[in-house]
PDB file with one MODEL, atoms N, CA, C and O in Angstrom:
MODEL        1
ATOM      1  N   MET A   1       0.870  -1.366  -0.031  1.00  0.00           N
ATOM      2  CA  MET A   1      -0.098  -0.164  -0.183  1.00  0.00           C
ATOM      3  C   MET A   1       0.879   1.268  -0.328  1.00  0.00           C
ATOM      4  O   MET A   1       1.973   1.296   0.237  1.00  0.00           O
ATOM      5  N   THR A   2       0.549   2.053  -0.864  1.00  0.00           N
ATOM      6  CA  THR A   2       1.179   3.370  -1.158  1.00  0.00           C
ATOM      7  C   THR A   2       1.269   4.289   0.356  1.00  0.00           C
ATOM      8  O   THR A   2       0.297   4.239   1.109  1.00  0.00           O
ATOM      9  N   VAL A   3       2.156   4.891   0.634  1.00  0.00           N
ATOM     10  CA  VAL A   3       2.380   5.573   1.707  1.00  0.00           C
ATOM     11  C   VAL A   3       2.438   7.095   1.326  1.00  0.00           C
ATOM     12  O   VAL A   3       3.436   7.288   0.631  1.00  0.00           O
ATOM     13  N   GLN A   4       1.707   8.257   1.540  1.00  0.00           N
ATOM     14  CA  GLN A   4       1.842   9.536   1.319  1.00  0.00           C
ATOM     15  C   GLN A   4       1.451  10.253   2.407  1.00  0.00           C
ATOM     16  O   GLN A   4       0.414  10.159   3.063  1.00  0.00           O
ATOM     17  N   LEU A   5       2.706  11.227   2.575  1.00  0.00           N
ATOM     18  CA  LEU A   5       2.675  12.034   3.788  1.00  0.00           C
ATOM     19  C   LEU A   5       2.669  13.533   3.570  1.00  0.00           C
ATOM     20  O   LEU A   5       2.744  13.789   2.368  1.00  0.00           O
ATOM     21  N   CYS A   6       2.610  14.519   4.278  1.00  0.00           N
ATOM     22  CA  CYS A   6       2.660  15.836   4.343  1.00  0.00           C
ATOM     23  C   CYS A   6       3.543  16.393   5.367  1.00  0.00           C
ATOM     24  O   CYS A   6       3.253  16.457   6.562  1.00  0.00           O
ATOM     25  N   VAL A   7       4.349  16.686   4.977  1.00  0.00           N
ATOM     26  CA  VAL A   7       5.717  17.199   6.292  1.00  0.00           C
ATOM     27  C   VAL A   7       5.735  18.257   6.421  1.00  0.00           C
ATOM     28  O   VAL A   7       6.146  18.764   5.377  1.00  0.00           O
ATOM     29  N   LEU A   8       5.477  19.098   7.274  1.00  0.00           N
ATOM     30  CA  LEU A   8       5.983  20.316   7.712  1.00  0.00           C
ATOM     31  C   LEU A   8       7.108  20.582   9.012  1.00  0.00           C
ATOM     32  O   LEU A   8       7.212  20.141  10.157  1.00  0.00           O
ATOM     33  N   LEU A   9       7.893  21.572   8.151  1.00  0.00           N
ATOM     34  CA  LEU A   9       9.165  21.851   8.912  1.00  0.00           C
ATOM     35  C   LEU A   9       9.492  23.174   9.477  1.00  0.00           C
ATOM     36  O   LEU A   9       9.739  23.989   8.588  1.00  0.00           O
ATOM     37  N   TRP A  10       9.580  23.690  10.792  1.00  0.00           N
ATOM     38  CA  TRP A  10      10.389  24.644  11.346  1.00  0.00           C
ATOM     39  C   TRP A  10      11.521  24.458  11.528  1.00  0.00           C
ATOM     40  O   TRP A  10      12.040  23.467  12.041  1.00  0.00           O
ATOM     41  N   ALA A  11      12.057  25.478  11.091  1.00  0.00           N
ATOM     42  CA  ALA A  11      13.872  25.792  11.634  1.00  0.00           C
ATOM     43  C   ALA A  11      14.138  26.520  12.944  1.00  0.00           C
ATOM     44  O   ALA A  11      13.526  27.528  13.298  1.00  0.00           O
ATOM     45  N   ARG A  12      14.974  26.003  13.537  1.00  0.00           N
ATOM     46  CA  ARG A  12      15.599  26.766  14.816  1.00  0.00           C
ATOM     47  C   ARG A  12      15.683  28.177  14.403  1.00  0.00           C
ATOM     48  O   ARG A  12      15.716  28.442  13.201  1.00  0.00           O
ATOM     49  N   PRO A  13      15.725  29.246  15.427  1.00  0.00           N
ATOM     50  CA  PRO A  13      16.204  30.634  14.603  1.00  0.00           C
ATOM     51  C   PRO A  13      17.373  30.914  14.441  1.00  0.00           C
ATOM     52  O   PRO A  13      18.258  31.070  15.281  1.00  0.00           O
ATOM     53  N   GLY A  14      17.417  31.022  12.748  1.00  0.00           N
ATOM     54  CA  GLY A  14      18.313  31.541  12.395  1.00  0.00           C
ATOM     55  C   GLY A  14      19.102  30.398  11.437  1.00  0.00           C
ATOM     56  O   GLY A  14      20.097  30.541  10.726  1.00  0.00           O
ATOM     57  N   ALA A  15      18.198  29.104  11.718  1.00  0.00           N
ATOM     58  CA  ALA A  15      18.624  28.003  10.815  1.00  0.00           C
ATOM     59  C   ALA A  15      18.062  27.416   9.590  1.00  0.00           C
ATOM     60  O   ALA A  15      17.987  26.212   9.343  1.00  0.00           O
ATOM     61  N   ALA A  16      17.696  28.336   8.889  1.00  0.00           N
ATOM     62  CA  ALA A  16      16.507  28.302   7.668  1.00  0.00           C
ATOM     63  C   ALA A  16      17.263  27.403   7.156  1.00  0.00           C
ATOM     64  O   ALA A  16      16.970  26.210   7.079  1.00  0.00           O
ATOM     65  N   GLU A  17      18.761  28.156   6.594  1.00  0.00           N
ATOM     66  CA  GLU A  17      19.736  27.653   5.324  1.00  0.00           C
ATOM     67  C   GLU A  17      19.962  26.020   6.050  1.00  0.00           C
ATOM     68  O   GLU A  17      19.781  25.052   5.311  1.00  0.00           O
ATOM     69  N   ALA A  18      20.298  25.828   7.283  1.00  0.00           N
ATOM     70  CA  ALA A  18      20.791  24.965   7.766  1.00  0.00           C
ATOM     71  C   ALA A  18      19.887  23.422   7.829  1.00  0.00           C
ATOM     72  O   ALA A  18      20.350  22.283   7.763  1.00  0.00           O
ATOM     73  N   LEU A  19      18.417  23.868   7.985  1.00  0.00           N
ATOM     74  CA  LEU A  19      17.119  22.979   7.804  1.00  0.00           C
ATOM     75  C   LEU A  19      17.301  22.656   6.259  1.00  0.00           C
ATOM     76  O   LEU A  19      17.337  21.438   6.085  1.00  0.00           O
ATOM     77  N   VAL A  20      17.428  23.401   5.070  1.00  0.00           N
ATOM     78  CA  VAL A  20      17.619  23.429   3.936  1.00  0.00           C
ATOM     79  C   VAL A  20      18.520  21.956   3.303  1.00  0.00           C
ATOM     80  O   VAL A  20      18.187  20.972   2.641  1.00  0.00           O
ATOM     81  N   ALA A  21      19.974  22.512   3.999  1.00  0.00           N
ATOM     82  CA  ALA A  21      21.125  21.603   3.752  1.00  0.00           C
ATOM     83  C   ALA A  21      20.730  20.437   4.225  1.00  0.00           C
ATOM     84  O   ALA A  21      20.882  19.463   3.488  1.00  0.00           O
ATOM     85  N   TYR A  22      20.154  20.255   5.503  1.00  0.00           N
ATOM     86  CA  TYR A  22      19.980  18.929   6.035  1.00  0.00           C
ATOM     87  C   TYR A  22      18.786  18.162   5.187  1.00  0.00           C
ATOM     88  O   TYR A  22      18.983  16.966   4.974  1.00  0.00           O
ATOM     89  N   GLU A  23      17.604  18.728   4.702  1.00  0.00           N
ATOM     90  CA  GLU A  23      16.708  17.961   3.949  1.00  0.00           C
ATOM     91  C   GLU A  23      17.244  17.573   2.617  1.00  0.00           C
ATOM     92  O   GLU A  23      16.867  16.585   1.987  1.00  0.00           O
ATOM     93  N   ASP A  24      18.302  18.562   2.169  1.00  0.00           N
ATOM     94  CA  ASP A  24      18.578  18.065   0.886  1.00  0.00           C
ATOM     95  C   ASP A  24      19.394  16.786   0.895  1.00  0.00           C
ATOM     96  O   ASP A  24      19.344  16.005  -0.055  1.00  0.00           O
ATOM     97  N   LYS A  25      20.192  16.558   2.030  1.00  0.00           N
ATOM     98  CA  LYS A  25      20.952  15.478   2.032  1.00  0.00           C
ATOM     99  C   LYS A  25      19.974  14.214   2.425  1.00  0.00           C
ATOM    100  O   LYS A  25      20.139  13.148   1.833  1.00  0.00           O
ATOM    101  N   VAL A  26      19.001  14.339   3.384  1.00  0.00           N
ATOM    102  CA  VAL A  26      17.868  13.158   3.799  1.00  0.00           C
ATOM    103  C   VAL A  26      17.335  12.497   2.692  1.00  0.00           C
ATOM    104  O   VAL A  26      17.436  11.308   2.390  1.00  0.00           O
ATOM    105  N   LEU A  27      16.750  13.415   2.117  1.00  0.00           N
ATOM    106  CA  LEU A  27      15.627  13.533   0.795  1.00  0.00           C
ATOM    107  C   LEU A  27      16.682  13.032  -0.502  1.00  0.00           C
ATOM    108  O   LEU A  27      16.257  12.474  -1.513  1.00  0.00           O
ATOM    109  N   ALA A  28      17.827  13.284  -0.307  1.00  0.00           N
ATOM    110  CA  ALA A  28      18.693  12.257  -1.452  1.00  0.00           C
ATOM    111  C   ALA A  28      18.335  10.825  -1.527  1.00  0.00           C
ATOM    112  O   ALA A  28      18.379  10.103  -2.523  1.00  0.00           O
ATOM    113  N   LEU A  29      17.851  10.419   0.087  1.00  0.00           N
ATOM    114  CA  LEU A  29      18.048   8.799  -0.014  1.00  0.00           C
ATOM    115  C   LEU A  29      16.355   8.274  -0.298  1.00  0.00           C
ATOM    116  O   LEU A  29      16.147   7.094  -0.018  1.00  0.00           O
ATOM    117  N   LEU A  30      15.538   8.828  -0.662  1.00  0.00           N
ATOM    118  CA  LEU A  30      14.613   8.566  -0.884  1.00  0.00           C
ATOM    119  C   LEU A  30      14.486   7.768  -1.730  1.00  0.00           C
ATOM    120  O   LEU A  30      13.925   6.823  -1.176  1.00  0.00           O
ATOM    121  N   GLY A  31      14.713   7.434  -3.140  1.00  0.00           N
ATOM    122  CA  GLY A  31      14.702   6.620  -4.140  1.00  0.00           C
ATOM    123  C   GLY A  31      15.348   5.400  -3.613  1.00  0.00           C
ATOM    124  O   GLY A  31      14.755   4.333  -3.769  1.00  0.00           O
ATOM    125  N   GLU A  32      16.360   5.421  -3.077  1.00  0.00           N
ATOM    126  CA  GLU A  32      16.863   4.042  -2.550  1.00  0.00           C
ATOM    127  C   GLU A  32      15.766   2.846  -1.760  1.00  0.00           C
ATOM    128  O   GLU A  32      15.982   1.635  -1.713  1.00  0.00           O
ATOM    129  N   HIS A  33      14.531   3.585  -1.162  1.00  0.00           N
ATOM    130  CA  HIS A  33      13.566   2.979  -0.370  1.00  0.00           C
ATOM    131  C   HIS A  33      12.107   3.155  -0.926  1.00  0.00           C
ATOM    132  O   HIS A  33      11.035   3.068  -0.329  1.00  0.00           O
ATOM    133  N   GLY A  34      12.382   3.432  -2.255  1.00  0.00           N
ATOM    134  CA  GLY A  34      10.861   3.336  -2.649  1.00  0.00           C
ATOM    135  C   GLY A  34      10.012   4.842  -2.677  1.00  0.00           C
ATOM    136  O   GLY A  34       8.860   4.970  -3.092  1.00  0.00           O
ATOM    137  N   GLY A  35      10.796   5.840  -2.182  1.00  0.00           N
ATOM    138  CA  GLY A  35      10.287   6.915  -1.867  1.00  0.00           C
ATOM    139  C   GLY A  35      10.690   7.902  -2.942  1.00  0.00           C
ATOM    140  O   GLY A  35      11.650   7.572  -3.639  1.00  0.00           O
ATOM    141  N   ARG A  36       9.982   9.296  -3.231  1.00  0.00           N
ATOM    142  CA  ARG A  36      10.147  10.526  -3.961  1.00  0.00           C
ATOM    143  C   ARG A  36       9.331  11.329  -3.183  1.00  0.00           C
ATOM    144  O   ARG A  36       8.343  11.082  -2.493  1.00  0.00           O
ATOM    145  N   ILE A  37      10.265  12.866  -3.565  1.00  0.00           N
ATOM    146  CA  ILE A  37       9.494  13.708  -3.387  1.00  0.00           C
ATOM    147  C   ILE A  37       8.383  14.438  -4.560  1.00  0.00           C
ATOM    148  O   ILE A  37       8.641  14.768  -5.717  1.00  0.00           O
ATOM    149  N   VAL A  38       7.171  14.545  -3.867  1.00  0.00           N
ATOM    150  CA  VAL A  38       6.145  14.914  -4.964  1.00  0.00           C
ATOM    151  C   VAL A  38       6.349  16.390  -5.336  1.00  0.00           C
ATOM    152  O   VAL A  38       6.431  16.833  -6.481  1.00  0.00           O
ATOM    153  N   GLN A  39       6.423  17.129  -4.105  1.00  0.00           N
ATOM    154  CA  GLN A  39       6.446  18.795  -3.914  1.00  0.00           C
ATOM    155  C   GLN A  39       7.385  18.899  -2.749  1.00  0.00           C
ATOM    156  O   GLN A  39       7.603  18.053  -1.881  1.00  0.00           O
ATOM    157  N   ARG A  40       7.913  20.125  -2.895  1.00  0.00           N
ATOM    158  CA  ARG A  40       8.682  20.766  -1.942  1.00  0.00           C
ATOM    159  C   ARG A  40       8.583  22.201  -2.102  1.00  0.00           C
ATOM    160  O   ARG A  40       8.773  22.728  -3.198  1.00  0.00           O
ATOM    161  N   ALA A  41       8.240  22.981  -0.866  1.00  0.00           N
ATOM    162  CA  ALA A  41       8.358  24.274  -0.947  1.00  0.00           C
ATOM    163  C   ALA A  41       8.303  24.889   0.435  1.00  0.00           C
ATOM    164  O   ALA A  41       7.791  24.429   1.454  1.00  0.00           O
ATOM    165  N   ARG A  42       9.119  26.343   0.194  1.00  0.00           N
ATOM    166  CA  ARG A  42       9.699  27.087   1.284  1.00  0.00           C
ATOM    167  C   ARG A  42       8.596  28.175   1.540  1.00  0.00           C
ATOM    168  O   ARG A  42       7.764  28.562   0.721  1.00  0.00           O
ATOM    169  N   ALA A  43       8.781  28.660   3.056  1.00  0.00           N
ATOM    170  CA  ALA A  43       7.971  29.619   3.184  1.00  0.00           C
ATOM    171  C   ALA A  43       8.817  30.334   4.156  1.00  0.00           C
ATOM    172  O   ALA A  43       9.863  29.873   4.612  1.00  0.00           O
ATOM    173  N   ASP A  44       8.285  31.552   4.470  1.00  0.00           N
ATOM    174  CA  ASP A  44       9.596  32.580   5.743  1.00  0.00           C
ATOM    175  C   ASP A  44       9.480  31.883   6.711  1.00  0.00           C
ATOM    176  O   ASP A  44      10.579  31.733   7.245  1.00  0.00           O
ATOM    177  N   GLY A  45       8.614  31.322   7.268  1.00  0.00           N
ATOM    178  CA  GLY A  45       8.726  30.653   8.847  1.00  0.00           C
ATOM    179  C   GLY A  45       8.357  31.979   9.595  1.00  0.00           C
ATOM    180  O   GLY A  45       9.124  32.292  10.505  1.00  0.00           O
ATOM    181  N   ALA A  46       7.343  32.764   9.356  1.00  0.00           N
ATOM    182  CA  ALA A  46       6.966  33.920  10.257  1.00  0.00           C
ATOM    183  C   ALA A  46       5.490  33.541  10.476  1.00  0.00           C
ATOM    184  O   ALA A  46       4.802  32.773   9.803  1.00  0.00           O
ATOM    185  N   ASP A  47       5.106  34.366  11.742  1.00  0.00           N
ATOM    186  CA  ASP A  47       3.983  34.097  12.644  1.00  0.00           C
ATOM    187  C   ASP A  47       3.485  32.720  12.385  1.00  0.00           C
ATOM    188  O   ASP A  47       2.397  32.431  11.886  1.00  0.00           O
ATOM    189  N   GLY A  48       4.760  31.606  12.933  1.00  0.00           N
ATOM    190  CA  GLY A  48       4.303  30.346  13.072  1.00  0.00           C
ATOM    191  C   GLY A  48       4.116  29.368  12.106  1.00  0.00           C
ATOM    192  O   GLY A  48       3.967  28.148  12.177  1.00  0.00           O
ATOM    193  N   ARG A  49       4.162  30.264  11.067  1.00  0.00           N
ATOM    194  CA  ARG A  49       4.086  29.356   9.508  1.00  0.00           C
ATOM    195  C   ARG A  49       5.597  28.461   9.503  1.00  0.00           C
ATOM    196  O   ARG A  49       6.643  28.927   9.955  1.00  0.00           O
ATOM    197  N   PRO A  50       5.455  27.025   8.867  1.00  0.00           N
ATOM    198  CA  PRO A  50       6.572  26.353   8.284  1.00  0.00           C
ATOM    199  C   PRO A  50       7.311  27.070   7.834  1.00  0.00           C
ATOM    200  O   PRO A  50       6.989  28.119   7.276  1.00  0.00           O
ATOM    201  N   ASP A  51       8.963  26.477   8.045  1.00  0.00           N
ATOM    202  CA  ASP A  51       9.478  26.915   7.010  1.00  0.00           C
ATOM    203  C   ASP A  51       9.777  26.395   5.654  1.00  0.00           C
ATOM    204  O   ASP A  51      10.309  26.944   4.690  1.00  0.00           O
ATOM    205  N   GLU A  52       9.257  25.083   5.833  1.00  0.00           N
ATOM    206  CA  GLU A  52       9.232  23.798   4.227  1.00  0.00           C
ATOM    207  C   GLU A  52       8.126  23.064   4.594  1.00  0.00           C
ATOM    208  O   GLU A  52       7.743  22.718   5.711  1.00  0.00           O
ATOM    209  N   ILE A  53       7.551  22.828   3.222  1.00  0.00           N
ATOM    210  CA  ILE A  53       6.334  21.953   3.638  1.00  0.00           C
ATOM    211  C   ILE A  53       7.017  20.555   2.318  1.00  0.00           C
ATOM    212  O   ILE A  53       7.587  20.814   1.259  1.00  0.00           O
ATOM    213  N   GLN A  54       6.800  19.598   2.695  1.00  0.00           N
ATOM    214  CA  GLN A  54       6.959  18.507   1.770  1.00  0.00           C
ATOM    215  C   GLN A  54       5.676  17.596   1.691  1.00  0.00           C
ATOM    216  O   GLN A  54       4.903  17.400   2.629  1.00  0.00           O
ATOM    217  N   LEU A  55       5.548  16.930   0.080  1.00  0.00           N
ATOM    218  CA  LEU A  55       4.401  15.937  -0.145  1.00  0.00           C
ATOM    219  C   LEU A  55       5.616  15.050  -0.611  1.00  0.00           C
ATOM    220  O   LEU A  55       6.480  15.412  -1.410  1.00  0.00           O
ATOM    221  N   ILE A  56       5.539  13.790   0.040  1.00  0.00           N
ATOM    222  CA  ILE A  56       6.319  12.515  -0.151  1.00  0.00           C
ATOM    223  C   ILE A  56       5.675  11.235  -0.375  1.00  0.00           C
ATOM    224  O   ILE A  56       4.772  10.874   0.380  1.00  0.00           O
ATOM    225  N   GLU A  57       5.953  10.717  -1.075  1.00  0.00           N
ATOM    226  CA  GLU A  57       5.102   9.360  -1.583  1.00  0.00           C
ATOM    227  C   GLU A  57       6.070   7.676  -1.453  1.00  0.00           C
ATOM    228  O   GLU A  57       6.801   7.363  -2.393  1.00  0.00           O
ATOM    229  N   PHE A  58       5.992   7.115  -0.709  1.00  0.00           N
ATOM    230  CA  PHE A  58       6.320   5.860  -0.530  1.00  0.00           C
ATOM    231  C   PHE A  58       5.707   4.638  -1.282  1.00  0.00           C
ATOM    232  O   PHE A  58       4.515   4.419  -1.064  1.00  0.00           O
ATOM    233  N   VAL A  59       6.415   3.767  -2.191  1.00  0.00           N
ATOM    234  CA  VAL A  59       5.561   2.395  -2.850  1.00  0.00           C
ATOM    235  C   VAL A  59       4.948   1.901  -1.736  1.00  0.00           C
ATOM    236  O   VAL A  59       3.738   1.690  -1.820  1.00  0.00           O
ATOM    237  N   SER A  60       5.684   1.598  -0.395  1.00  0.00           N
ATOM    238  CA  SER A  60       4.827   0.572   0.725  1.00  0.00           C
ATOM    239  C   SER A  60       5.428   1.385   2.033  1.00  0.00           C
ATOM    240  O   SER A  60       6.428   2.102   2.013  1.00  0.00           O
ATOM    241  N   GLN A  61       4.642   1.127   3.101  1.00  0.00           N
ATOM    242  CA  GLN A  61       5.228   1.559   4.555  1.00  0.00           C
ATOM    243  C   GLN A  61       6.510   0.526   4.863  1.00  0.00           C
ATOM    244  O   GLN A  61       7.027   0.761   5.955  1.00  0.00           O
ATOM    245  N   ALA A  62       7.075  -0.484   4.175  1.00  0.00           N
ATOM    246  CA  ALA A  62       7.934  -1.200   4.279  1.00  0.00           C
ATOM    247  C   ALA A  62       9.438  -0.167   3.869  1.00  0.00           C
ATOM    248  O   ALA A  62      10.510  -0.246   4.468  1.00  0.00           O
ATOM    249  N   GLY A  63       9.193   0.574   2.944  1.00  0.00           N
ATOM    250  CA  GLY A  63      10.095   1.631   1.960  1.00  0.00           C
ATOM    251  C   GLY A  63       9.971   2.664   3.391  1.00  0.00           C
ATOM    252  O   GLY A  63      10.975   2.818   4.088  1.00  0.00           O
ATOM    253  N   TYR A  64       8.902   3.219   3.685  1.00  0.00           N
ATOM    254  CA  TYR A  64       8.976   4.286   4.440  1.00  0.00           C
ATOM    255  C   TYR A  64       9.981   3.848   5.747  1.00  0.00           C
ATOM    256  O   TYR A  64      10.792   4.537   6.365  1.00  0.00           O
ATOM    257  N   ASP A  65       9.673   2.703   5.881  1.00  0.00           N
ATOM    258  CA  ASP A  65      10.100   2.202   7.512  1.00  0.00           C
ATOM    259  C   ASP A  65      11.909   2.315   7.154  1.00  0.00           C
ATOM    260  O   ASP A  65      12.694   3.067   7.732  1.00  0.00           O
ATOM    261  N   GLY A  66      12.234   1.344   6.055  1.00  0.00           N
ATOM    262  CA  GLY A  66      13.605   1.440   5.841  1.00  0.00           C
ATOM    263  C   GLY A  66      14.329   2.813   5.485  1.00  0.00           C
ATOM    264  O   GLY A  66      15.553   2.939   5.516  1.00  0.00           O
ATOM    265  N   PHE A  67      13.269   4.025   5.077  1.00  0.00           N
ATOM    266  CA  PHE A  67      13.822   5.332   5.064  1.00  0.00           C
ATOM    267  C   PHE A  67      14.261   5.810   6.447  1.00  0.00           C
ATOM    268  O   PHE A  67      15.415   6.143   6.719  1.00  0.00           O
ATOM    269  N   MET A  68      13.074   5.811   7.424  1.00  0.00           N
ATOM    270  CA  MET A  68      13.300   6.275   8.542  1.00  0.00           C
ATOM    271  C   MET A  68      14.698   5.521   9.150  1.00  0.00           C
ATOM    272  O   MET A  68      15.598   6.281   9.507  1.00  0.00           O
ATOM    273  N   GLY A  69      14.896   4.200   9.270  1.00  0.00           N
ATOM    274  CA  GLY A  69      16.007   3.446   9.673  1.00  0.00           C
ATOM    275  C   GLY A  69      17.210   3.529   9.014  1.00  0.00           C
ATOM    276  O   GLY A  69      18.171   2.963   9.534  1.00  0.00           O
ATOM    277  N   ASP A  70      17.384   4.232   7.777  1.00  0.00           N
ATOM    278  CA  ASP A  70      18.525   4.356   7.058  1.00  0.00           C
ATOM    279  C   ASP A  70      19.667   4.823   8.207  1.00  0.00           C
ATOM    280  O   ASP A  70      19.416   5.719   9.013  1.00  0.00           O
ATOM    281  N   GLU A  71      20.714   4.237   8.188  1.00  0.00           N
ATOM    282  CA  GLU A  71      22.029   4.690   9.293  1.00  0.00           C
ATOM    283  C   GLU A  71      22.574   5.947   8.577  1.00  0.00           C
ATOM    284  O   GLU A  71      23.162   6.787   9.259  1.00  0.00           O
ATOM    285  N   ARG A  72      22.435   6.111   7.392  1.00  0.00           N
ATOM    286  CA  ARG A  72      23.001   7.658   6.654  1.00  0.00           C
ATOM    287  C   ARG A  72      22.258   8.641   7.289  1.00  0.00           C
ATOM    288  O   ARG A  72      22.805   9.635   7.767  1.00  0.00           O
ATOM    289  N   ARG A  73      20.741   8.405   7.350  1.00  0.00           N
ATOM    290  CA  ARG A  73      19.833   9.547   7.432  1.00  0.00           C
ATOM    291  C   ARG A  73      19.935   9.733   9.377  1.00  0.00           C
ATOM    292  O   ARG A  73      19.875  10.773  10.033  1.00  0.00           O
ATOM    293  N   THR A  74      20.065   8.631   9.746  1.00  0.00           N
ATOM    294  CA  THR A  74      19.972   8.728  11.308  1.00  0.00           C
ATOM    295  C   THR A  74      21.315   9.175  12.216  1.00  0.00           C
ATOM    296  O   THR A  74      21.352   9.436  13.419  1.00  0.00           O
ATOM    297  N   ALA A  75      22.519   9.173  11.128  1.00  0.00           N
ATOM    298  CA  ALA A  75      23.822   9.465  11.648  1.00  0.00           C
ATOM    299  C   ALA A  75      23.865  11.241  11.436  1.00  0.00           C
ATOM    300  O   ALA A  75      24.935  11.816  11.638  1.00  0.00           O
ATOM    301  N   LEU A  76      22.630  12.033  11.019  1.00  0.00           N
ATOM    302  CA  LEU A  76      22.837  12.883  10.781  1.00  0.00           C
ATOM    303  C   LEU A  76      21.901  13.543  11.952  1.00  0.00           C
ATOM    304  O   LEU A  76      21.551  14.718  12.061  1.00  0.00           O
ATOM    305  N   SER A  77      21.627  12.516  12.725  1.00  0.00           N
ATOM    306  CA  SER A  77      20.362  13.432  13.824  1.00  0.00           C
ATOM    307  C   SER A  77      20.953  14.424  14.670  1.00  0.00           C
ATOM    308  O   SER A  77      20.063  15.042  15.255  1.00  0.00           O
ATOM    309  N   GLY A  78      22.324  14.896  15.023  1.00  0.00           N
ATOM    310  CA  GLY A  78      22.933  16.116  15.469  1.00  0.00           C
ATOM    311  C   GLY A  78      22.593  16.950  14.471  1.00  0.00           C
ATOM    312  O   GLY A  78      21.772  17.783  14.857  1.00  0.00           O
ATOM    313  N   GLU A  79      22.989  17.093  12.993  1.00  0.00           N
ATOM    314  CA  GLU A  79      22.704  18.354  12.230  1.00  0.00           C
ATOM    315  C   GLU A  79      21.469  18.586  12.388  1.00  0.00           C
ATOM    316  O   GLU A  79      21.151  19.769  12.512  1.00  0.00           O
ATOM    317  N   ARG A  80      20.276  17.421  12.438  1.00  0.00           N
ATOM    318  CA  ARG A  80      19.070  17.850  11.993  1.00  0.00           C
ATOM    319  C   ARG A  80      18.574  18.681  13.355  1.00  0.00           C
ATOM    320  O   ARG A  80      17.937  19.721  13.186  1.00  0.00           O
ATOM    321  N   ASP A  81      18.884  18.193  14.767  1.00  0.00           N
ATOM    322  CA  ASP A  81      18.599  18.579  16.066  1.00  0.00           C
ATOM    323  C   ASP A  81      19.196  20.022  15.915  1.00  0.00           C
ATOM    324  O   ASP A  81      18.422  20.862  16.373  1.00  0.00           O
ATOM    325  N   ALA A  82      20.105  20.435  15.514  1.00  0.00           N
ATOM    326  CA  ALA A  82      20.696  21.706  15.031  1.00  0.00           C
ATOM    327  C   ALA A  82      19.993  22.652  14.360  1.00  0.00           C
ATOM    328  O   ALA A  82      20.325  23.837  14.348  1.00  0.00           O
ATOM    329  N   ALA A  83      19.012  22.199  13.782  1.00  0.00           N
ATOM    330  CA  ALA A  83      18.226  23.007  12.663  1.00  0.00           C
ATOM    331  C   ALA A  83      17.281  22.873  12.489  1.00  0.00           C
ATOM    332  O   ALA A  83      16.811  23.539  11.567  1.00  0.00           O
ATOM    333  N   ILE A  84      16.484  22.061  13.140  1.00  0.00           N
ATOM    334  CA  ILE A  84      15.095  21.744  13.196  1.00  0.00           C
ATOM    335  C   ILE A  84      14.448  21.800  14.308  1.00  0.00           C
ATOM    336  O   ILE A  84      14.724  21.015  15.214  1.00  0.00           O
ATOM    337  N   ALA A  85      13.423  22.788  14.442  1.00  0.00           N
ATOM    338  CA  ALA A  85      12.791  22.717  16.094  1.00  0.00           C
ATOM    339  C   ALA A  85      11.780  21.739  16.304  1.00  0.00           C
ATOM    340  O   ALA A  85      11.667  20.973  17.261  1.00  0.00           O
ATOM    341  N   ARG A  86      10.849  21.889  15.006  1.00  0.00           N
ATOM    342  CA  ARG A  86       9.641  21.310  15.036  1.00  0.00           C
ATOM    343  C   ARG A  86       9.623  20.328  13.903  1.00  0.00           C
ATOM    344  O   ARG A  86      10.365  20.678  12.985  1.00  0.00           O
ATOM    345  N   THR A  87       8.953  19.135  13.694  1.00  0.00           N
ATOM    346  CA  THR A  87       8.579  18.498  12.559  1.00  0.00           C
ATOM    347  C   THR A  87       6.754  18.201  12.644  1.00  0.00           C
ATOM    348  O   THR A  87       6.450  17.777  13.759  1.00  0.00           O
ATOM    349  N   ASP A  88       6.092  18.281  12.119  1.00  0.00           N
ATOM    350  CA  ASP A  88       4.825  17.809  12.314  1.00  0.00           C
ATOM    351  C   ASP A  88       4.728  16.866  10.446  1.00  0.00           C
ATOM    352  O   ASP A  88       5.036  17.393   9.377  1.00  0.00           O
ATOM    353  N   LEU A  89       4.226  15.464  10.646  1.00  0.00           N
ATOM    354  CA  LEU A  89       4.201  14.605   9.710  1.00  0.00           C
ATOM    355  C   LEU A  89       2.534  14.370   9.582  1.00  0.00           C
ATOM    356  O   LEU A  89       1.797  14.427  10.567  1.00  0.00           O
ATOM    357  N   TYR A  90       2.119  14.132   8.390  1.00  0.00           N
ATOM    358  CA  TYR A  90       0.392  13.982   8.496  1.00  0.00           C
ATOM    359  C   TYR A  90       0.191  12.755   7.214  1.00  0.00           C
ATOM    360  O   TYR A  90       0.570  13.107   6.097  1.00  0.00           O
ATOM    361  N   PRO A  91      -0.175  11.870   7.306  1.00  0.00           N
ATOM    362  CA  PRO A  91      -0.637  10.823   6.394  1.00  0.00           C
ATOM    363  C   PRO A  91      -1.635  11.759   5.686  1.00  0.00           C
ATOM    364  O   PRO A  91      -2.408  12.567   6.201  1.00  0.00           O
ATOM    365  N   VAL A  92      -1.448  11.475   4.442  1.00  0.00           N
ATOM    366  CA  VAL A  92      -2.632  12.566   3.410  1.00  0.00           C
ATOM    367  C   VAL A  92      -2.782  11.335   2.222  1.00  0.00           C
ATOM    368  O   VAL A  92      -2.038  10.362   2.101  1.00  0.00           O
ATOM    369  N   GLU A  93      -4.062  11.707   1.325  1.00  0.00           N
ATOM    370  CA  GLU A  93      -4.271  11.089   0.264  1.00  0.00           C
ATOM    371  C   GLU A  93      -3.861  12.270  -1.016  1.00  0.00           C
ATOM    372  O   GLU A  93      -4.213  13.449  -0.962  1.00  0.00           O
ATOM    373  N   LEU A  94      -3.290  11.845  -1.810  1.00  0.00           N
ATOM    374  CA  LEU A  94      -2.743  13.274  -2.949  1.00  0.00           C
ATOM    375  C   LEU A  94      -3.765  12.951  -3.641  1.00  0.00           C
ATOM    376  O   LEU A  94      -4.311  11.849  -3.687  1.00  0.00           O
ATOM    377  N   ALA A  95      -4.096  14.099  -4.300  1.00  0.00           N
ATOM    378  CA  ALA A  95      -5.017  13.912  -5.557  1.00  0.00           C
ATOM    379  C   ALA A  95      -4.478  13.742  -6.617  1.00  0.00           C
ATOM    380  O   ALA A  95      -3.295  14.081  -6.644  1.00  0.00           O
ATOM    381  N   LYS A  96      -5.057  13.186  -7.867  1.00  0.00           N
ATOM    382  CA  LYS A  96      -4.542  12.559  -8.780  1.00  0.00           C
ATOM    383  C   LYS A  96      -4.759  14.037  -9.968  1.00  0.00           C
ATOM    384  O   LYS A  96      -4.378  13.952 -11.136  1.00  0.00           O
TER     385      LYS A  96
ENDMDL
END
């Protein structure tokens, strides 16, 4: 079953560029797990809005689980923690 997600990301103060750099690295791993970025958008993070919004799709739950457990991704947790203050993730159904 396909897994489709909306991801909202808030940068730590002054770390918007670091958020983008971290996400560039981890999103590059999606394809190895049957995932793809459908859309990636950036906002200004003002007034409580997220700094980045992503729509991501995986061909299976196993692919998503593999991505989340990928050691290359988890090895970057310090970089992630320094850049990202908050992440909200929602399952969605992408319109065709």
